[in-house]
N, C-alpha and C positions, 0 to 999 in steps of 0.2 A: 245108581248113585245120581246125583245133582250136580254136574260140572260148575255152573255158575248161576248164581240167580239175579235177576233184573229187577228193581222195585223195593217192596218194603217186606218184611215179615213180621207177623202180629198175632196176635192170640193167645192161646194157652195149648201145649203141647210140647212135643220134641222135635229136634230134627235127628235123621240119620245120615251118617258121610261115610261111605263105602271105602275099604282100605285102600283104593286107589283112586280117588277122586278129593276134590277141592272145592269148598264153596268160600266165594270171596265176598265179604262185606265191605262196601265202600265206606261208609258211616254206621253209627252206631249210637243210639241214643235210647234207654230204658228207664222205667220207671216213672219220673216226673213229679210233679206236684206234691213232693214232699216224701214220697215212697220210693221203693226200689224193685228193681225187677230182675229176671233171669232169663238167659238163653240156654239150654240144657240139650246135650245129644243125648238120645238114647243107648243104652249099654253096650249095643251091637255096634257102635260107630268106631271106626278105626283110622278115619281118614283124617284130612287137614281141613281146619278153617283157618282160612287168610283172612285178616284185618287189612283192609285196602288203604288207600292213600288219602282218604277223607278222613274227618274229625271223629273219634271215638270218644262220647261223654259218658262217663260214670259217675252214679252219686252215691254217697257213703252218709250212714245216721250217725252224727257224733252223740257219744252217751250209748251205743250200742256196737254191736259187731256186724250189724247188717249193711250191705251194700249191692250195688248191680254186680251181678256175676254171668260171667260166660263160663260155661263148663263143657268140655270136649270128652269127658271121660279117657277112656284110654289112647283116644286119638291125639293128634299135634295140633298146636295152635302156632301161626306165625304173626309177630305183631308188625304193625306197619301203619302210614300214617302219623295223627297226632293224637296223644291220649291227653284228656281232661277229664281229671277228679274234683268233683266239686262236693262240699258238703251242704246238706238239706237246711241247716240252721247254724247260727253263729257261735253255739256252743261249743265251748273249749274242748279239745280232746284231751286223754289222759297218758300219761306214760303206760306202755303196754297196750295199747288199743293195738287190734289187728284187724284188717280187713283183707278178704279173698276176693279178688276180683277177677279171677280166672283159675280154672282147673284144667289140666291137661296130661296127658301122658309125658309129652315131650315139647318144650318152647324153643321156637325157633325165632331168627329176626330180630329187628328193634322199632321202635317207636322213633319217629324223626324228631320228636320233642313231647315231652312230660310236663303237664301244670298239675301240680298236687296243691291241696288245701291249705299252704302255709298259715294264713291267716287265722286258722283253728289250732294252731300249735301253740301250747303253752311255752311261756318264756326259757329260752334255752334248750328246746325240744327241735328235734330233726326226723326227719323220714326217714326209715329204712326200706329201700326200695330192692324187694326179691322177687319181682314178677318173672325176672328170666329163670329162676328156679325153683319157685313155688305158687306164683302167682299173686304174691300178697304184697300189701304195704304195711309197715308197722311205724309205731311211735316209739323213739327213742331219746336217747341224747348221743352227742360225739362221740363215735366210739365205743358206745354201749347199747346192746340192745336188751329189750325188757321183754320178760314173759310172765303173763299174769298166771297163777296156777289156782285156780278155784275148784275147791272140793264142795259140791253142792248134789240137788236131786240124790239124796243119800242113798233112797233105794234102787236107784236107777245104775249107780256104779255096779258093775256085776261083782267086784271082789269086797263089796262092803256085806257084812252078814246081817242077817233080818234081825238078829237079837243077840242074848249072852250079854257077858260082861265086858267084853271087849271086841273089836270091830275096826278092818283097816279098810282103805280103797288107794289105789293107786292112779297116777296120772301120770303119760308119756308125754311130754310135749314135743315142738318140732325140732327142738335141739338134742332130741334122743336123749332127756334127761327124766329119769323115773322118780317121781315123788310120791311116797306114801304116807299118808295122813293115817294114825292109829287113834282111836278113841276108845278110852276104857273107865271103868267105874272107879271110885278111890274110897267110898264109903261103906258102911257095913253091909253084910249080907241082905239079899232081897231086892238090891238095886241091879236093875239091867238096863240095856240099850235097846231101842226100836228105833228102826230106821221105815219111817211113815214118809214116802215122798210128798214134798220135797225136804222134810224136815227130819233131823236127828231128836228123837224125843226120848223119855224113859219111863221107868215104873219100878216104885218099890213095893213089894207085895206086902210088907209088913206094916205100912201106912194106911191105917183105915181113910177111906175117901179118898185115895190119889186116883191119877187119871194117866193113862197111858198115853194122851198127849202132850203131857209136858215133863220139863226138869221141875221138881217137886219139892217143895217143904210145907210139913203140914201146919205152921205157924204155932208151934209149943214153943214159946218164949225159952230161952236158954238150953232148949233139948237139940244139939246138932247131930244126934245120932239118924235123925230122919232126913238129913239135908242132903239130898242129890246131889253128886260130885262126879264131874267127867273130866279126864284130862286127855289133852292132846300132845301128843308127839309125832316129830317129822322125820323122816330119814329120805336120804338123795344118795341115788346111785344113777351110773351110766355117765354119760358125759358131763365132766363136772361144770359147777357153776362157778363164776368170779365172784359173786356177793348173792345175798339171800336176806332177804327181811319179810318179818311178817306185815302182812298189809291190814287184812280185817277179820273180827266175826261179825257175821250178821244176826242177830236175834230176833226171836219173835214173842212179843210178852203178850199173853194173853189177858192180863189185869193192869190195873193202874200201881205204879211205882211197887215194882217186883224187884226187890235186892238180888244182885248177884254181886259177889266176893270172886275177884279175879286172883289167881296167886300163883308166881312161878315157882321153880324147883327150890329155891332158895328159902320159900315160905313168906315172901315180901308178898302183899296184897295190896289190891284196890277196890272199895266197895263203888259199886255203879247201881244205878237206878233205870226205870223204864224210860227215863228222858235221852239215855242213849242206847240207841238201838244197833247203830253198827260200831261196834269196837275195833278202834284203831290205836297204834302204837302211841299217840298224843293222849290216849285215855288211859295209859298205863305208866304214868311215872315212876321211875324207881323200881320198876320192874325189869329182869334181865331182859336185854333186847338179843334178838335172833340173828345170828350172822352163818355165815359157810362154815365157820372154823367152830362153833358151838352145837350144830345143830343136832349132832349125835346125843347130847346131854340136855338140850332145852326143852322145857314142857310149859304148857299153860292150863291150869286146872279153873273151871268154872263151877261155882258152888250155888246151888240156892239157899239163900237165907231168910228167916220169917221177915213179914213187913210188920210196920209198926200196929198196936194192937192184937198182934196174935193171929193174924189175917195170913193164910197161906200163900207161899209164892208159887208161881209157875211159869215157865217159858221153855220154849224149844229154839233149836237152832236152825238157822235157814243156811248158811254156808261158812267155809273157813277159806279164808285166801291168803295168798304169798305172791312174793314178788322175786323171781329170778332175775339175776343179771349175768350179762355174757358181753366180755370184751370181744369188739369186733376190728379184726384187722381188716384196713382199705384193701381194695382190689389192687390199686396201684403198691401198696404195702408186698401183698402178696408177690406180685410181678418183681418188685423190686427185691425182697429177699431170695427169690429164684436166681437172680443175677448176684446176690453177695454184694448190694453195690454199698456204700460206705456214704455217700451225698444223699441228699434228699430230693423232693420233687422238682424244688429249683437248680439242684444242682448237676453237675455235667462230670459225669466218672471217667468218660471216655475222651474229653477233652476236643469233642469235635463241632464245638458251637451249638447244639441242639441238647436243651434242659431234658434231664432225664423223664420229667413229665410227658414231654413233647413226644419223647422217643416211645413212651409208654403208650400214648394216644395214636402214634403213627405206625406201629410196628416196626419201629426201630430195635436195635440191639446196643444197650447202653454200653456195652463191654468190646464194642468193635466200630471204631471211629469211621470206616468205609458203609456202615448200614445205619444211615441217620432216621430213617423209615420212609414211608412211601407218599410223595406228594410231587406234583409237577404242575407246571402254569404255562401259558403260551395264550397265541392270537387265535380266533377260531378260522376256519376256511376263508369267509369273505373279510375277515378282518374287523367287522363290525363290533366283536364282542372279545373280551379277555376272559379265557377260561381258567379256573384253577379246580384241580383235582387231587383229593386226598384221601387216604384209607381212615376209617371209623369203627371203632370197635362197636360191636352189635350189643354184647350183653347189657341188659337193661342195668344190672350191679355193676358197671364199669367204672362208677364212681366220678366221672368228668363229662363234661358238657363242649360241644364245638360251636363257636360261632365264628363266620367270616366277614369281615368288615371292612370298608375301603376311606379313603380320603384324598382329597387334593390338596392336603396340609399336612406335611409332618411336623410342624412346629408346634401345634396345640394337641394335645391327647384328647380332647373333646371334640376333635373332629372327625373320627372315627365313625361311621354310620354303615349299619347292615340294610338299610333301605333299598339298595340297586343292585343286591346280589339276588340270583335267582337259583334253586337247584334244578339243575336240567334233567338229572338223573341218577339212580342209584344202582350199582352192579352189584351182582350177585355175591352172595356171602361166602366167604372160604375163609376158614380156621379163625373164626370169631372176628372178622373184618369184613366190611362190604366197601365199595367204592363211590364217593361222592363227588358227583361233577358240578360245580358252579360256573355262572358266567356272571359279567358285569358290562355294560356298554362301553365301549372305548370311545364316548362321546364329550370327554373334556382333554383340556391341552395336558394336563398331567394326571395320574391317578395312581395311588398306591392302594395293594392290597394285603391283607394280614390275617393269617389263620391264628384265633384266640383258642385255647385249650386249658380248662379251668378246672381244679376240683370242685366238687358238688358239694 
């Protein structure tokens, strides 16, 4: 195994890290020029990849799920240094976008700082930072995580049948919720489903001149018996969702002005044409809206109708997409609940003068006034510096940030600055915390130092 590499890694291929070895990468930069890259360990790697004290820059491409990736397989990954994630374009991200930056069997350590491309977020959106649990970041809103459930590449989903009058496919998302989409034909005999990757298609053997490549209508004016009709239903099992929405159906129209009638279970319908190729809820006014409460009864029928002049209609289905939403308790809230606290982050349940949020951040006990947290301060041995040492949560999803600031004037709030504090060292991790030692010069007649802990 390789104990340590000096210089740079480049080229195509993988790395192997033996079970008792560590590779340390001081700085990381992959992809570049609008592209993304990856560093992959081969399947036999069981060691540790350490991201060192430098800057680790990762790119992601808005409008896709593509990003730079470091994958350690079953090995471990230890975070360190400073993480910068930047978008390759100014394109706005979407709710539910998810990017895999890291893959590993276990995750350890923490970045000193993390900068994410917040300028690309839509209004009201936030990043969910799950780097410490599954190596991802995703876009949601405060307290609500979004998960995009897209059924596409129909013949590539193993549970989809290759034909017949009904077929189903299941997707299990990272929240361990199982979504099963079922497509079934609803019109007279002879109509079957065909899964021809990546499209869901169909054929009615009773109609002369039809084509397996399309959902089909012969064009016989007034005759609806040959109008191919497919119905979609959805079931949800496993981890319950807090909300559920229909997102989109992407269709592929094979000719101009192909009419499609979209109908709900109450027979309320909307007629669409080829100028609408991605059907969203806004295209279906008056139709029943999908929710977590009616998912067992909700359905959506897509029906091929003849075009003007009696010309046959034909189209295929590219994908069907839903959005699942989950209420997410903050890490502080989970900690607070474990102590059965009655006051919020700014409260002080044990009345020791330390807020609950600070006790959360400093490894205190909010129910014991004698345990306020781990922090200390004092002069260095030669007296040239003032030292401030504090415990810091290492989990990337701690939900808080730390900053140390100094001031020579307590009258004005804007006098606080962190320009003259230096991180001298970070102690080993233990029980989810490490120890950060900071210093600031004792070069002023008076200087005050304060630790700020804030919720992200």
